[in-house]
NUBAMI-960999 format. One record per atom (N, C-alpha, C, O, CB): x, y, z. Coordinates in steps of 0.1 Angstrom, whole numbers, plus 2048, in hexadecimal, padded with zeros to 3 digits. Glycine has a CB too. Layout:
BEGIN
XYZ
...
# end
This chain:
BEGIN
871384809
872389816
86D37E820
86437781D
86A396818
87337D82B
86F374835
86337983D
86138583D
87B37183F
85B370842
84F37384A
852376858
84A37A860
845368849
85F37485C
86337786A
86238686E
86338E865
87137186D
85F38887A
85E39687F
86D39B882
87339588B
85539888B
8713A587B
87F3AA87E
8803B188B
8763B6891
8833B3873
88C3B2890
88F3B989D
88D3C889A
88E3CD88F
89E3B68A2
88A3CF8A5
8883DD8A4
8943E48A8
89A3E28B3
87C3E18AD
8993ED89F
8A53F58A3
8A04028AA
8964088A7
8AD3F9896
8A84058B4
8A54128BB
8A741E8B2
8AF41D8A8
8AD4138C8
8A14298B5
8A24358AC
8B14398AB
8B643C8A1
8994408B1
8B843A8B7
8C643E8B7
8CE4358AE
8D743A8A7
8CB43F8C5
8CD4288B0
8D541E8A8
8D1420899
8DA420890
8D24108AC
8C5421895
8C1423888
8C7430882
8CB430876
8B1423886
8C743A88A
8CC447885
8DB445882
8E044A878
8CA45288F
8E243F88B
8F143C889
8F343487D
8FD436876
8F7436896
8EB42A87B
8EE420870
8E6423864
8E641A85A
8EA412875
8DF42E863
8D6431857
8DD42F84A
8D7428841
8D143F858
8E9434847
8EF43283A
8F1423837
8EF41E82C
8FD43983A
8F641B841
8F840D840
8EA40683D
8EA3FD834
8FE40784C
8E0409844
8D3403842
8CD406835
8C83FD82E
8C940884D
8CF412830
8CA416823
8D140E818
8CC40A80E
8CB425821
8DF40D81A
8E7406810
8E23F780F
8E23F2804
8F6407814
8DF3F181B
8DB3E381B
8CE3E2813
8CC3D880B
8D93DF829
8C53EC814
8B83EB80E
8BA3ED7FE
8B23E67F7
8AE3F6813
8C33F57FA
8C53F77EC
8CC3EB7E6
8C93E77DB
8CE4047EA
8D63E67ED
8DD3DA7E8
8D53CE7E7
8D73C57DE
8E93D77F1
8CB3CC7F0
8C33C07F0
8B43C47F1
8AF3C67FC
8C63B77FC
8AD3C67E6
89F3CB7E6
8963C17ED
88B3C67F1
89B3CC7D8
89A3B57F0
8913AC7F7
8963AB806
8923A280D
89239E7F1
89E3B580A
8A23B5819
8963B6822
88C3BC81E
8AB3C281B
8973AF82D
88C3B0837
8893BE83B
8933C683B
88F3A7843
87D3C283E
87A3CF842
8823D284F
8853C9857
86B3D1845
8863DF851
88D3E385D
8843EB865
87F3F6861
89A3EB859
8813E6871
8783EE87A
8803F7883
88A3F3888
86F3E4882
87A403885
88140D88D
877412897
86B414894
886419885
87B4148A4
8724198AE
87841C8BB
8844198BD
86740F8B0
8714228C4
8754258D1
87241A8DA
8674148D9
86F4338D6
87B4178E4
87840D8ED
8763FF8E7
86E3F78EC
86D4108F7
87C3FD8DB
87B3F18D3
86D3EE8CF
8693E28CC
8803E58DB
8643F88CF
8573F68C9
8563FC8BC
85A4088BA
84C3FD8D3
8523F58B1
8523FA8A4
84A4078A2
83E4088A6
84D3F089A
85041189C
84941D899
84B42188A
84442A885
84F4288A1
85441A883
85641D875
85D41186E
863408875
85E42A873
85C410861
86240585A
86A40B84E
865413846
8573FB855
87640584C
87E409840
87D3FD837
87F3F183B
88D40C844
8793FF82A
8793F5820
8803FA814
882406812
86B3F081D
8843F180B
88B3F57FE
8813FC7F5
8753FA7F6
8913E97F7
8864057EC
87D40B7E3
8764017DA
86A4037D7
8854157DA
87C3F67D7
8763EC7CE
86A3E67D6
8603E37D0
8803E17CA
86C3E37E3
8613DD7EB
8563E77EC
84A3E37EC
8663D97F9
8593F47EE
84E3FE7EF
8463FE7E2
83A3FF7E3
85540C7F2
84D3FE7D7
8463FF7CA
83D3F27C8
8323F37C3
8503FF7BE
8423E67CD
83A3DA7CC
82E3DB7D4
8233D77D0
8433CE7D0
82F3E07E0
8243E27E9
81A3EC7E4
80D3EA7E5
8283E67F7
81E3F77DE
8154017D8
80E3FB7CC
8023FE7CA
81D40D7D4
8143F27C4
80E3EC7B9
8033E27BE
7F83E27B8
8183E57B0
8063DB7C8
7FC3D27CE
7F03D97D3
7E53D57D2
8023C97D9
7F33E57DA
7E83ED7DF
7DF3F37D4
7D33F37D5
7EE3F97E8
7E63F77C9
7DE3FD7BE
7D63F27B8
7CA3F47B4
7E84037B4
7DB3E67B6
7D43DA7B0
7C83D77B9
7BD3D47B5
7DD3CE7AE
7CA3D77C7
7BF3D47D0
7B43DE7CF
7A83DA7CF
7C53D37DE
7B83EB7CE
7AE3F57CC
7A63F37C0
7993F57C0
7B44037CD
7AC3F07B5
7A53EE7A8
79C3E27A9
7913E37A4
7B03EC79C
7A13D77AF
7983CB7B1
78C3CF7B9
7813CA7B6
7A03C07B7
78E3D67C4
7833DA7CD
7793E37C5
76D3E17C6
7883E17D9
77E3EC7BE
7753F57B6
76D3ED7AC
7613F07AA
77D4007AF
7733E37A5
76C3DB79B
7613D37A2
7563D279C
7763D2794
7633CE7AE
7593C67B5
74E3CF7B9
7423CC7B8
75F3BF7C1
7513DB7BE
7473E47C3
73E3EA7B8
7323EB7B9
74D3F07CB
7453ED7AD
73E3F27A1
7363E879A
72C3EB793
7473F9798
73B3DB79A
7343D0794
7363D0785
73E3D977F
7253D1796
7303C677E
7333C576F
72C3CF767
72D3CF75B
72E3B776B
# end
């Protein structure tokens, strides 16, 4: 995924294009996040299921690492 900040889709446009947007995310699991919001201010993010699972695994690993440090040897 690129580090650039993606453009924000308006809610109405996202609603109209939702099937297309979801298909893009399924076809390309490394697709840039799709930001959705009102007045072009981000209020939500669409990501692929693969990216969501990757982020959840990172979060779980970070929690385990933190618990190991807090609990000590």
